[in-house]
GUKOL-359480 format. One record per atom (N, C-alpha, C): x, y, z; residue in one letter; atom name. Coordinates in nm, 2 decimals. Layout:
BEGIN
{{X, Y, Z}, A, CA} ...
***
This chain:
BEGIN
{{0.08, -0.11, 0.00}, M, N} {{0.00, 0.00, -0.01}, M, CA} {{0.10, 0.13, -0.01}, M, C} {{0.05, 0.22, -0.08}, S, N} {{0.14, 0.34, -0.08}, S, CA} {{0.12, 0.43, 0.04}, S, C} {{0.21, 0.51, 0.07}, K, N} {{0.21, 0.59, 0.20}, K, CA} {{0.09, 0.68, 0.20}, K, C} {{0.03, 0.72, 0.09}, N, N} {{-0.07, 0.81, 0.09}, N, CA} {{-0.21, 0.75, 0.11}, N, C} {{-0.21, 0.61, 0.10}, Q, N} {{-0.33, 0.54, 0.10}, Q, CA} {{-0.37, 0.50, 0.25}, Q, C} {{-0.50, 0.53, 0.30}, A, N} {{-0.53, 0.49, 0.43}, A, CA} {{-0.57, 0.35, 0.42}, A, C} {{-0.57, 0.28, 0.53}, A, N} {{-0.62, 0.14, 0.54}, A, CA} {{-0.76, 0.14, 0.52}, A, C} {{-0.81, 0.03, 0.44}, V, N} {{-0.95, 0.02, 0.42}, V, CA} {{-1.02, -0.02, 0.55}, V, C} {{-1.14, 0.05, 0.59}, P, N} {{-1.20, 0.01, 0.71}, P, CA} {{-1.28, -0.12, 0.70}, P, C} {{-1.28, -0.21, 0.80}, L, N} {{-1.34, -0.32, 0.78}, L, CA} {{-1.50, -0.30, 0.76}, L, C} {{-1.55, -0.20, 0.81}, T, N} {{-1.70, -0.18, 0.79}, T, CA} {{-1.73, -0.18, 0.64}, T, C} {{-1.65, -0.15, 0.55}, L, N} {{-1.66, -0.16, 0.41}, L, CA} {{-1.71, -0.30, 0.36}, L, C} {{-1.65, -0.40, 0.43}, L, N} {{-1.68, -0.54, 0.40}, L, CA} {{-1.84, -0.56, 0.41}, L, C} {{-1.91, -0.49, 0.50}, D, N} {{-2.05, -0.52, 0.51}, D, CA} {{-2.13, -0.47, 0.39}, D, C} {{-2.06, -0.38, 0.31}, K, N} {{-2.13, -0.32, 0.20}, K, CA} {{-2.10, -0.39, 0.07}, K, C} {{-2.01, -0.49, 0.07}, L, N} {{-1.97, -0.57, -0.04}, L, CA} {{-2.06, -0.69, -0.05}, L, C} {{-2.09, -0.74, -0.17}, Q, N} {{-2.17, -0.87, -0.19}, Q, CA} {{-2.08, -0.97, -0.26}, Q, C} {{-2.09, -1.09, -0.23}, N, N} {{-2.00, -1.20, -0.28}, N, CA} {{-2.11, -1.29, -0.36}, N, C} {{-2.10, -1.28, -0.50}, P, N} {{-2.19, -1.37, -0.57}, P, CA} {{-2.16, -1.52, -0.57}, P, C} {{-2.06, -1.55, -0.50}, G, N} {{-2.01, -1.71, -0.48}, G, CA} {{-1.97, -1.76, -0.60}, G, C} {{-2.05, -1.80, -0.70}, A, N} {{-2.00, -1.88, -0.81}, A, CA} {{-1.90, -1.80, -0.90}, A, C} {{-1.93, -1.68, -0.92}, G, N} {{-1.83, -1.59, -1.00}, G, CA} {{-1.71, -1.58, -0.93}, G, C} {{-1.70, -1.58, -0.81}, Y, N} {{-1.58, -1.56, -0.73}, Y, CA} {{-1.50, -1.70, -0.75}, Y, C} {{-1.58, -1.81, -0.73}, D, N} {{-1.51, -1.93, -0.75}, D, CA} {{-1.45, -1.96, -0.88}, D, C} {{-1.53, -1.92, -0.99}, L, N} {{-1.47, -1.92, -1.12}, L, CA} {{-1.34, -1.85, -1.13}, L, C} {{-1.34, -1.73, -1.09}, L, N} {{-1.22, -1.64, -1.10}, L, CA} {{-1.11, -1.70, -1.03}, L, C} {{-1.14, -1.74, -0.91}, R, N} {{-1.03, -1.80, -0.81}, R, CA} {{-0.97, -1.93, -0.85}, R, C} {{-1.06, -2.02, -0.90}, Y, N} {{-1.01, -2.16, -0.93}, Y, CA} {{-0.98, -2.19, -1.08}, Y, C} {{-1.02, -2.12, -1.16}, Y, N} {{-1.01, -2.12, -1.30}, Y, CA} {{-0.92, -2.02, -1.37}, Y, C} {{-0.97, -1.90, -1.35}, S, N} {{-0.90, -1.78, -1.42}, S, CA} {{-0.76, -1.75, -1.36}, S, C} {{-0.77, -1.73, -1.24}, L, N} {{-0.65, -1.69, -1.17}, L, CA} {{-0.52, -1.79, -1.18}, L, C} {{-0.55, -1.92, -1.15}, P, N} {{-0.44, -2.01, -1.17}, P, CA} {{-0.38, -2.02, -1.32}, P, C} {{-0.47, -2.00, -1.42}, E, N} {{-0.43, -1.99, -1.56}, E, CA} {{-0.35, -1.88, -1.58}, E, C} {{-0.39, -1.76, -1.53}, L, N} {{-0.33, -1.64, -1.55}, L, CA} {{-0.19, -1.64, -1.48}, L, C} {{-0.19, -1.70, -1.36}, L, N} {{-0.06, -1.69, -1.28}, L, CA} {{0.03, -1.80, -1.31}, L, C} {{-0.01, -1.90, -1.37}, G, N} {{0.08, -2.01, -1.41}, G, CA} {{0.13, -2.10, -1.30}, G, C} {{0.25, -2.16, -1.32}, T, N} {{0.31, -2.24, -1.23}, T, CA} {{0.34, -2.18, -1.09}, T, C} {{0.35, -2.05, -1.09}, E, N} {{0.37, -1.97, -0.96}, E, CA} {{0.24, -1.94, -0.89}, E, C} {{0.14, -2.00, -0.93}, A, N} {{0.00, -1.95, -0.88}, A, CA} {{-0.01, -1.96, -0.73}, A, C} {{0.04, -2.08, -0.67}, K, N} {{0.02, -2.09, -0.53}, K, CA} {{0.10, -2.00, -0.45}, K, C} {{0.22, -1.97, -0.48}, T, N} {{0.30, -1.87, -0.42}, T, CA} {{0.26, -1.73, -0.44}, T, C} {{0.21, -1.69, -0.56}, L, N} {{0.15, -1.57, -0.58}, L, CA} {{0.01, -1.54, -0.50}, L, C} {{-0.06, -1.65, -0.50}, L, N} {{-0.18, -1.63, -0.42}, L, CA} {{-0.15, -1.61, -0.27}, L, C} {{-0.06, -1.65, -0.22}, Y, N} {{-0.01, -1.65, -0.09}, Y, CA} {{0.02, -1.50, -0.07}, Y, C} {{0.11, -1.44, -0.16}, F, N} {{0.16, -1.31, -0.14}, F, CA} {{0.03, -1.21, -0.18}, F, C} {{-0.06, -1.26, -0.25}, M, N} {{-0.19, -1.17, -0.27}, M, CA} {{-0.26, -1.16, -0.14}, M, C} {{-0.27, -1.27, -0.08}, G, N} {{-0.34, -1.27, 0.06}, G, CA} {{-0.26, -1.18, 0.16}, G, C} {{-0.14, -1.18, 0.17}, R, N} {{-0.05, -1.09, 0.26}, R, CA} {{-0.08, -0.95, 0.22}, R, C} {{-0.08, -0.92, 0.08}, N, N} {{-0.10, -0.78, 0.04}, N, CA} {{-0.24, -0.73, 0.08}, N, C} {{-0.32, -0.82, 0.07}, L, N} {{-0.48, -0.77, 0.10}, L, CA} {{-0.48, -0.75, 0.26}, L, C} {{-0.41, -0.83, 0.34}, A, N} {{-0.41, -0.80, 0.48}, A, CA} {{-0.36, -0.66, 0.51}, A, C} {{-0.24, -0.63, 0.43}, R, N} {{-0.19, -0.49, 0.46}, R, CA} {{-0.28, -0.38, 0.41}, R, C} {{-0.37, -0.40, 0.33}, K, N} {{-0.47, -0.29, 0.29}, K, CA} {{-0.59, -0.28, 0.37}, K, C} {{-0.61, -0.38, 0.46}, L, N} {{-0.73, -0.37, 0.55}, L, CA} {{-0.67, -0.31, 0.68}, L, C} {{-0.78, -0.26, 0.77}, D, N} {{-0.73, -0.21, 0.89}, D, CA} {{-0.75, -0.32, 1.00}, D, C} {{-0.65, -0.41, 1.01}, I, N} {{-0.66, -0.53, 1.09}, I, CA} {{-0.58, -0.49, 1.22}, I, C} {{-0.65, -0.49, 1.34}, Q, N} {{-0.59, -0.46, 1.46}, Q, CA} {{-0.60, -0.56, 1.57}, Q, C} {{-0.70, -0.66, 1.54}, T, N} {{-0.72, -0.76, 1.65}, T, CA} {{-0.75, -0.90, 1.58}, T, C} {{-0.74, -1.00, 1.67}, I, N} {{-0.76, -1.13, 1.61}, I, CA} {{-0.92, -1.14, 1.56}, I, C} {{-1.00, -1.06, 1.65}, E, N} {{-1.14, -1.05, 1.61}, E, CA} {{-1.16, -1.00, 1.47}, E, C} {{-1.08, -0.90, 1.43}, D, N} {{-1.09, -0.85, 1.30}, D, CA} {{-1.05, -0.95, 1.19}, D, C} {{-0.96, -1.04, 1.23}, I, N} {{-0.92, -1.15, 1.14}, I, CA} {{-1.05, -1.24, 1.11}, I, C} {{-1.11, -1.28, 1.23}, Y, N} {{-1.22, -1.37, 1.22}, Y, CA} {{-1.34, -1.30, 1.14}, Y, C} {{-1.36, -1.17, 1.16}, F, N} {{-1.47, -1.09, 1.10}, F, CA} {{-1.44, -1.10, 0.94}, F, C} {{-1.33, -1.06, 0.91}, T, N} {{-1.27, -1.06, 0.76}, T, CA} {{-1.30, -1.19, 0.70}, T, C} {{-1.25, -1.31, 0.75}, F, N} {{-1.26, -1.44, 0.71}, F, CA} {{-1.41, -1.47, 0.68}, F, C} {{-1.50, -1.44, 0.77}, E, N} {{-1.64, -1.46, 0.76}, E, CA} {{-1.70, -1.37, 0.63}, E, C} {{-1.66, -1.25, 0.64}, K, N} {{-1.71, -1.14, 0.53}, K, CA} {{-1.67, -1.17, 0.40}, K, C} {{-1.55, -1.24, 0.38}, L, N} {{-1.50, -1.27, 0.26}, L, CA} {{-1.55, -1.41, 0.20}, L, C} {{-1.63, -1.47, 0.29}, G, N} {{-1.68, -1.60, 0.25}, G, CA} {{-1.58, -1.71, 0.27}, G, C} {{-1.47, -1.70, 0.34}, W, N} {{-1.36, -1.80, 0.35}, W, CA} {{-1.40, -1.89, 0.46}, W, C} {{-1.49, -1.86, 0.55}, G, N} {{-1.53, -1.95, 0.65}, G, CA} {{-1.51, -1.91, 0.79}, G, C} {{-1.54, -1.99, 0.89}, K, N} {{-1.53, -1.95, 1.03}, K, CA} {{-1.39, -1.99, 1.08}, K, C} {{-1.31, -1.90, 1.11}, L, N} {{-1.18, -1.93, 1.16}, L, CA} {{-1.18, -1.93, 1.32}, L, C} {{-1.10, -2.03, 1.38}, E, N} {{-1.10, -2.04, 1.51}, E, CA} {{-0.95, -2.08, 1.57}, E, C} {{-0.91, -2.00, 1.67}, L, N} {{-0.77, -2.03, 1.73}, L, CA} {{-0.79, -2.14, 1.82}, L, C} {{-0.72, -2.25, 1.79}, I, N} {{-0.72, -2.38, 1.85}, I, CA} {{-0.61, -2.40, 1.96}, I, C} {{-0.50, -2.36, 1.92}, K, N} {{-0.38, -2.39, 2.01}, K, CA} {{-0.28, -2.26, 1.98}, K, C} {{-0.23, -2.23, 2.11}, K, N} {{-0.14, -2.11, 2.11}, K, CA} {{-0.02, -2.15, 2.19}, K, C} {{0.10, -2.15, 2.12}, K, N} {{0.24, -2.16, 2.18}, K, CA} {{0.31, -2.04, 2.17}, K, C} {{0.43, -2.04, 2.22}, R, N} {{0.52, -1.94, 2.22}, R, CA} {{0.56, -1.89, 2.08}, R, C} {{0.59, -1.98, 1.99}, K, N} {{0.63, -1.95, 1.86}, K, CA} {{0.54, -2.00, 1.74}, K, C} {{0.42, -2.04, 1.79}, E, N} {{0.32, -2.08, 1.68}, E, CA} {{0.18, -2.08, 1.74}, E, C} {{0.08, -2.05, 1.64}, Q, N} {{-0.05, -2.07, 1.67}, Q, CA} {{-0.12, -2.16, 1.57}, Q, C} {{-0.22, -2.23, 1.61}, I, N} {{-0.29, -2.32, 1.52}, I, CA} {{-0.44, -2.28, 1.51}, I, C} {{-0.49, -2.26, 1.39}, F, N} {{-0.62, -2.23, 1.36}, F, CA} {{-0.69, -2.33, 1.29}, F, C} {{-0.82, -2.34, 1.31}, H, N} {{-0.91, -2.43, 1.22}, H, CA} {{-1.00, -2.34, 1.14}, H, C} {{-1.03, -2.38, 1.01}, L, N} {{-1.12, -2.32, 0.93}, L, CA} {{-1.22, -2.41, 0.90}, L, C} {{-1.35, -2.39, 0.94}, M, N} {{-1.46, -2.48, 0.89}, M, CA} {{-1.58, -2.38, 0.86}, M, C} {{-1.66, -2.44, 0.77}, A, N} {{-1.79, -2.37, 0.73}, A, CA} {{-1.84, -2.44, 0.62}, A, C} {{-1.98, -2.42, 0.59}, D, N} {{-2.02, -2.48, 0.46}, D, CA} {{-1.95, -2.44, 0.34}, D, C} {{-1.90, -2.32, 0.34}, S, N} {{-1.82, -2.26, 0.22}, S, CA} {{-1.70, -2.35, 0.20}, S, C} {{-1.64, -2.39, 0.31}, V, N} {{-1.51, -2.47, 0.30}, V, CA} {{-1.54, -2.61, 0.25}, V, C} {{-1.64, -2.67, 0.31}, A, N} {{-1.70, -2.81, 0.27}, A, CA} {{-1.73, -2.80, 0.12}, A, C} {{-1.80, -2.69, 0.08}, N, N} {{-1.84, -2.68, -0.08}, N, CA} {{-1.71, -2.68, -0.16}, N, C} {{-1.62, -2.60, -0.11}, R, N} {{-1.50, -2.59, -0.19}, R, CA} {{-1.42, -2.72, -0.19}, R, C} {{-1.41, -2.80, -0.09}, L, N} {{-1.34, -2.92, -0.09}, L, CA} {{-1.41, -3.03, -0.17}, L, C} {{-1.55, -3.02, -0.18}, N, N} {{-1.62, -3.11, -0.25}, N, CA} {{-1.65, -3.07, -0.39}, N, C} {{-1.60, -2.95, -0.43}, A, N} {{-1.63, -2.91, -0.58}, A, CA} {{-1.55, -2.98, -0.67}, A, C} {{-1.59, -2.97, -0.80}, P, N} {{-1.53, -3.04, -0.92}, P, CA} {{-1.39, -2.98, -0.96}, P, C} {{-1.34, -2.89, -0.88}, F, N} {{-1.21, -2.82, -0.92}, F, CA} {{-1.12, -2.84, -0.80}, F, C} {{-1.00, -2.82, -0.83}, E, N} {{-0.90, -2.82, -0.72}, E, CA} {{-0.90, -2.69, -0.64}, E, C} {{-0.92, -2.71, -0.52}, S, N} {{-0.93, -2.59, -0.43}, S, CA} {{-0.80, -2.59, -0.34}, S, C} {{-0.77, -2.47, -0.31}, E, N} {{-0.64, -2.44, -0.23}, E, CA} {{-0.68, -2.32, -0.13}, E, C} {{-0.60, -2.31, -0.04}, F, N} {{-0.61, -2.21, 0.07}, F, CA} {{-0.49, -2.12, 0.09}, F, C} {{-0.41, -2.10, -0.01}, R, N} {{-0.30, -2.02, -0.01}, R, CA} {{-0.32, -1.87, 0.02}, R, C} {{-0.43, -1.83, -0.05}, M, N} {{-0.45, -1.68, -0.02}, M, CA} {{-0.49, -1.66, 0.12}, M, C} {{-0.57, -1.75, 0.18}, E, N} {{-0.61, -1.74, 0.32}, E, CA} {{-0.49, -1.76, 0.41}, E, C} {{-0.40, -1.83, 0.39}, A, N} {{-0.28, -1.86, 0.46}, A, CA} {{-0.19, -1.73, 0.45}, A, C} {{-0.18, -1.68, 0.34}, G, N} {{-0.11, -1.55, 0.34}, G, CA} {{-0.17, -1.43, 0.41}, G, C} {{-0.30, -1.43, 0.40}, F, N} {{-0.38, -1.32, 0.46}, F, CA} {{-0.35, -1.34, 0.62}, F, C} {{-0.37, -1.46, 0.67}, L, N} {{-0.35, -1.49, 0.81}, L, CA} {{-0.22, -1.46, 0.86}, L, C} {{-0.11, -1.51, 0.77}, A, N} {{0.03, -1.47, 0.82}, A, CA} {{0.05, -1.31, 0.83}, A, C} {{0.01, -1.24, 0.73}, E, N} {{0.03, -1.11, 0.74}, E, CA} {{-0.05, -1.04, 0.84}, E, C} {{-0.17, -1.08, 0.86}, S, N} {{-0.26, -1.02, 0.97}, S, CA} {{-0.20, -1.03, 1.11}, S, C} {{-0.16, -1.15, 1.13}, M, N} {{-0.07, -1.19, 1.26}, M, CA} {{0.04, -1.11, 1.28}, M, C} {{0.11, -1.11, 1.16}, Q, N} {{0.23, -1.02, 1.17}, Q, CA} {{0.20, -0.86, 1.20}, Q, C} {{0.09, -0.82, 1.16}, L, N} {{0.05, -0.68, 1.19}, L, CA} {{0.01, -0.67, 1.33}, L, C} {{-0.06, -0.77, 1.39}, I, N} {{-0.11, -0.76, 1.52}, I, CA} {{0.00, -0.77, 1.62}, I, C} {{0.09, -0.88, 1.60}, K, N} {{0.18, -0.90, 1.69}, K, CA} {{0.33, -0.83, 1.67}, K, C} {{0.34, -0.77, 1.55}, D, N} {{0.46, -0.70, 1.52}, D, CA} {{0.58, -0.80, 1.53}, D, C} {{0.55, -0.91, 1.47}, E, N} {{0.66, -1.01, 1.47}, E, CA} {{0.65, -1.09, 1.33}, E, C} {{0.76, -1.11, 1.27}, S, N} {{0.76, -1.18, 1.13}, S, CA} {{0.70, -1.33, 1.15}, S, C} {{0.62, -1.36, 1.06}, C, N} {{0.58, -1.50, 1.06}, C, CA} {{0.53, -1.55, 0.93}, C, C} {{0.51, -1.68, 0.92}, E, N} {{0.46, -1.75, 0.80}, E, CA} {{0.35, -1.84, 0.83}, E, C} {{0.28, -1.88, 0.74}, C, N} {{0.16, -1.97, 0.76}, C, CA} {{0.16, -2.08, 0.67}, C, C} {{0.13, -2.20, 0.71}, M, N} {{0.13, -2.32, 0.63}, M, CA} {{-0.02, -2.37, 0.66}, M, C} {{-0.08, -2.43, 0.55}, E, N} {{-0.21, -2.49, 0.56}, E, CA} {{-0.21, -2.64, 0.54}, E, C} {{-0.30, -2.71, 0.60}, E, N} {{-0.32, -2.86, 0.58}, E, CA} {{-0.46, -2.89, 0.57}, E, C} {{-0.51, -2.94, 0.46}, V, N} {{-0.65, -2.98, 0.44}, V, CA} {{-0.69, -3.11, 0.49}, V, C} {{-0.78, -3.12, 0.58}, N, N} {{-0.83, -3.26, 0.62}, N, CA} {{-0.96, -3.28, 0.54}, N, C} {{-0.95, -3.35, 0.43}, N, N} {{-1.08, -3.38, 0.35}, N, CA} {{-1.17, -3.46, 0.43}, N, C} {{-1.13, -3.55, 0.52}, K, N} {{-1.22, -3.64, 0.60}, K, CA} {{-1.33, -3.56, 0.67}, K, C} {{-1.28, -3.45, 0.75}, I, N} {{-1.37, -3.38, 0.82}, I, CA} {{-1.40, -3.24, 0.76}, I, C} {{-1.35, -3.22, 0.65}, L, N} {{-1.38, -3.09, 0.57}, L, CA} {{-1.33, -2.97, 0.64}, L, C} {{-1.21, -2.98, 0.68}, Q, N} {{-1.14, -2.87, 0.77}, Q, CA} {{-1.00, -2.83, 0.71}, Q, C} {{-0.98, -2.70, 0.74}, V, N} {{-0.84, -2.66, 0.70}, V, CA} {{-0.77, -2.62, 0.83}, V, C} {{-0.65, -2.67, 0.85}, E, N} {{-0.58, -2.62, 0.97}, E, CA} {{-0.46, -2.53, 0.90}, E, C} {{-0.45, -2.42, 0.98}, F, N} {{-0.35, -2.32, 0.96}, F, CA} {{-0.26, -2.32, 1.07}, F, C} {{-0.12, -2.32, 1.03}, T, N} {{-0.02, -2.31, 1.14}, T, CA} {{0.05, -2.19, 1.11}, T, C} {{0.05, -2.09, 1.21}, V, N} {{0.12, -1.97, 1.18}, V, CA} {{0.25, -1.98, 1.29}, V, C} {{0.36, -1.96, 1.21}, V, N} {{0.49, -1.98, 1.29}, V, CA} {{0.56, -1.85, 1.28}, V, C} {{0.60, -1.81, 1.41}, Y, N} {{0.67, -1.69, 1.42}, Y, CA} {{0.82, -1.71, 1.39}, Y, C} {{0.87, -1.63, 1.29}, T, N} {{1.01, -1.66, 1.24}, T, CA} {{1.13, -1.57, 1.30}, T, C} {{1.10, -1.47, 1.38}, A, N} {{1.19, -1.39, 1.44}, A, CA} {{1.24, -1.43, 1.58}, A, C} 
***
């Protein structure tokens, strides 16, 4: 974000509508084709960039944003000194995992990493692991500093 731009207030998310199918077509068909072999890496950094543009100040802001963007319900499961584990579950997650296209959660991982970095003021990265059996995604945020 340029220095002259203010962070986007989270209240703006209440005014946006997500048509669902159109978003999924863009996310899972058009973007990977456009981004090519580096799609997963670029989606991760797109998520990080998006977090920098929003006014994320608390973990509740992260939960709110995940739900408003249609990504699902995020919940902190375990907190350690150098890592935090989150679970993402919702009908939208189940639908993505059962869809006839390959779904991934790299953008969400990048968004979560950058959001936690903004809140904690500590460098971190995030990995995701999909559990298809229970239709859940586990994110592990690791502090690298």
